[in-house]
Residue frames as qw, qx, qy, qz and C-alpha x, y, z in Angstrom:
[[0.017, 0.888, 0.459, 0.033, 0.02, 0.02, -0.05],
 [0.387, 0.590, -0.032, 0.708, 1.39, 3.42, -0.87],
 [0.507, -0.605, -0.359, 0.499, 2.72, 5.58, 2.00],
 [0.183, 0.916, 0.084, 0.347, 2.85, 9.26, 2.21],
 [0.317, 0.564, -0.456, 0.611, 5.37, 11.46, 4.05],
 [0.591, -0.576, 0.202, -0.527, 3.69, 10.67, 7.40],
 [0.009, 0.329, -0.933, 0.148, 4.91, 7.08, 7.49],
 [0.535, 0.240, 0.718, -0.375, 1.35, 5.82, 7.55],
 [0.302, 0.309, 0.777, 0.458, -0.48, 4.35, 4.55],
 [0.073, -0.108, -0.255, -0.958, -2.38, 6.89, 2.49],
 [0.426, -0.471, -0.647, -0.422, -5.80, 5.41, 3.11],
 [0.505, -0.550, -0.543, 0.384, -5.52, 5.67, 6.90],
 [0.251, -0.210, -0.063, 0.943, -4.13, 9.15, 6.68],
 [0.196, -0.232, -0.432, -0.849, -6.95, 10.18, 4.33],
 [0.503, -0.561, -0.633, -0.176, -9.62, 8.65, 6.66],
 [0.458, -0.447, -0.409, 0.651, -8.04, 10.34, 9.65],
 [0.115, -0.062, 0.138, 0.982, -7.98, 13.63, 7.79],
 [0.329, -0.408, -0.557, -0.645, -11.70, 13.36, 6.68],
 [0.540, -0.571, -0.605, 0.127, -12.69, 12.41, 10.27],
 [0.379, -0.356, -0.264, 0.812, -10.80, 15.30, 11.80],
 [0.063, -0.080, -0.267, -0.958, -12.26, 17.87, 9.31],
 [0.421, -0.474, -0.615, -0.470, -15.81, 16.50, 9.79],
 [0.526, -0.565, -0.537, 0.340, -15.50, 16.64, 13.61],
 [0.281, -0.195, -0.061, 0.938, -13.85, 20.09, 13.49],
 [0.183, -0.270, -0.421, -0.846, -16.68, 21.37, 11.16],
 [0.468, -0.550, -0.677, -0.139, -19.26, 19.84, 13.37],
 [0.412, -0.454, -0.377, 0.694, -17.86, 21.81, 16.41],
 [0.098, -0.059, 0.200, 0.973, -17.97, 25.00, 14.23],
 [0.236, -0.373, -0.656, -0.613, -21.43, 24.37, 13.06],
 [0.374, -0.540, -0.667, 0.350, -22.66, 24.51, 16.67],
 [0.127, -0.431, -0.130, 0.884, -21.84, 28.20, 16.70],
 [0.108, -0.086, -0.551, -0.823, -23.62, 28.63, 13.27],
 [0.301, -0.530, -0.775, -0.170, -26.74, 27.08, 14.68],
 [0.290, -0.589, -0.470, 0.590, -26.64, 29.50, 17.57],
 [0.082, -0.238, 0.199, 0.947, -26.14, 32.40, 15.29],
 [0.204, -0.244, -0.673, -0.668, -29.07, 31.48, 13.18],
 [0.351, -0.601, -0.707, 0.124, -31.32, 30.78, 16.18],
 [0.237, -0.532, -0.261, 0.770, -30.31, 34.27, 17.60],
 [0.028, 0.123, -0.383, -0.915, -31.20, 35.85, 14.19],
 [0.587, 0.275, 0.429, -0.630, -34.52, 34.18, 14.32],
 [0.527, 0.458, -0.548, -0.460, -33.72, 32.05, 11.27],
 [0.757, -0.189, 0.580, -0.235, -35.02, 28.62, 12.27],
 [0.869, 0.483, 0.020, -0.103, -34.83, 27.45, 8.63],
 [0.445, 0.701, -0.509, 0.227, -31.11, 28.24, 8.41],
 [0.443, -0.486, 0.668, -0.348, -30.51, 26.82, 12.08],
 [0.899, 0.092, 0.378, -0.200, -32.23, 23.55, 10.85],
 [0.741, 0.628, -0.231, 0.056, -29.98, 23.50, 7.73],
 [0.103, 0.694, -0.644, 0.307, -26.90, 23.84, 9.90],
 [0.680, -0.280, 0.587, -0.338, -28.17, 21.06, 12.21],
 [0.930, 0.321, 0.124, -0.130, -28.64, 18.81, 9.17],
 [0.555, 0.695, -0.424, 0.172, -25.16, 19.56, 7.94],
 [0.252, -0.582, 0.683, -0.362, -23.73, 18.87, 11.45],
 [0.851, -0.065, 0.461, -0.243, -25.51, 15.45, 11.54],
 [0.851, 0.515, -0.097, 0.007, -24.19, 14.63, 8.07],
 [0.294, 0.699, -0.580, 0.297, -20.57, 15.46, 9.17],
 [0.546, -0.435, 0.620, -0.356, -21.08, 13.37, 12.39],
 [0.939, 0.156, 0.270, -0.145, -22.18, 10.47, 10.36],
 [0.659, 0.669, -0.310, 0.151, -19.21, 10.91, 8.06],
 [0.095, -0.678, 0.638, -0.353, -16.82, 10.96, 11.06],
 [0.766, -0.200, 0.531, -0.302, -18.42, 7.82, 12.45],
 [0.910, 0.411, 0.007, -0.058, -18.04, 6.06, 9.08],
 [0.361, 0.728, -0.516, 0.272, -14.34, 7.04, 9.04],
 [0.399, -0.522, 0.651, -0.380, -13.96, 5.59, 12.56],
 [0.901, 0.041, 0.363, -0.236, -15.48, 2.31, 11.46],
 [0.779, 0.578, -0.216, 0.110, -13.24, 2.06, 8.48],
 [0.128, 0.717, -0.597, 0.336, -10.23, 2.77, 10.64],
 [0.669, -0.324, 0.577, -0.339, -11.30, 0.13, 13.13],
 [0.942, 0.282, 0.152, -0.103, -11.54, -2.35, 10.29],
 [0.609, 0.679, -0.334, 0.236, -8.04, -1.45, 9.05],
 [0.281, -0.790, 0.458, -0.295, -6.44, -1.33, 12.46],
 [0.772, -0.339, 0.535, -0.052, -5.80, -5.02, 12.77],
 [0.867, 0.440, 0.202, 0.119, -4.50, -5.48, 9.32],
 [0.591, -0.191, 0.271, 0.736, -1.20, -4.88, 7.48],
 [0.267, 0.654, 0.429, 0.563, -3.19, -2.24, 5.39],
 [0.200, -0.925, -0.095, -0.308, -2.83, 0.35, 8.24],
 [0.684, -0.684, 0.059, 0.248, -0.41, 1.78, 10.70],
 [0.197, -0.771, 0.426, 0.430, 3.16, 2.69, 10.21],
 [0.752, 0.583, -0.274, -0.137, 4.67, 1.93, 6.78],
 [0.869, -0.260, 0.310, 0.285, 7.19, -0.87, 6.71],
 [0.080, 0.827, -0.418, -0.368, 10.43, 0.39, 5.24]]
């Protein structure tokens, strides 16, 4: 499996990256929901909640893939 500069296989790195960004965005969306609620825009707040749920599901799927890979030779530090 190809490895990047991190020493971990590309697929694991990619999954961790997507998971991180989905979780980070989900954290940020909480503020967006509050902003929309404070502006009286329930429709926009609901949109942000939906986006937050989608990112949460995306992060969970990455977690499941990483668990599947964790016991195999297809993840972890690259063998030189």
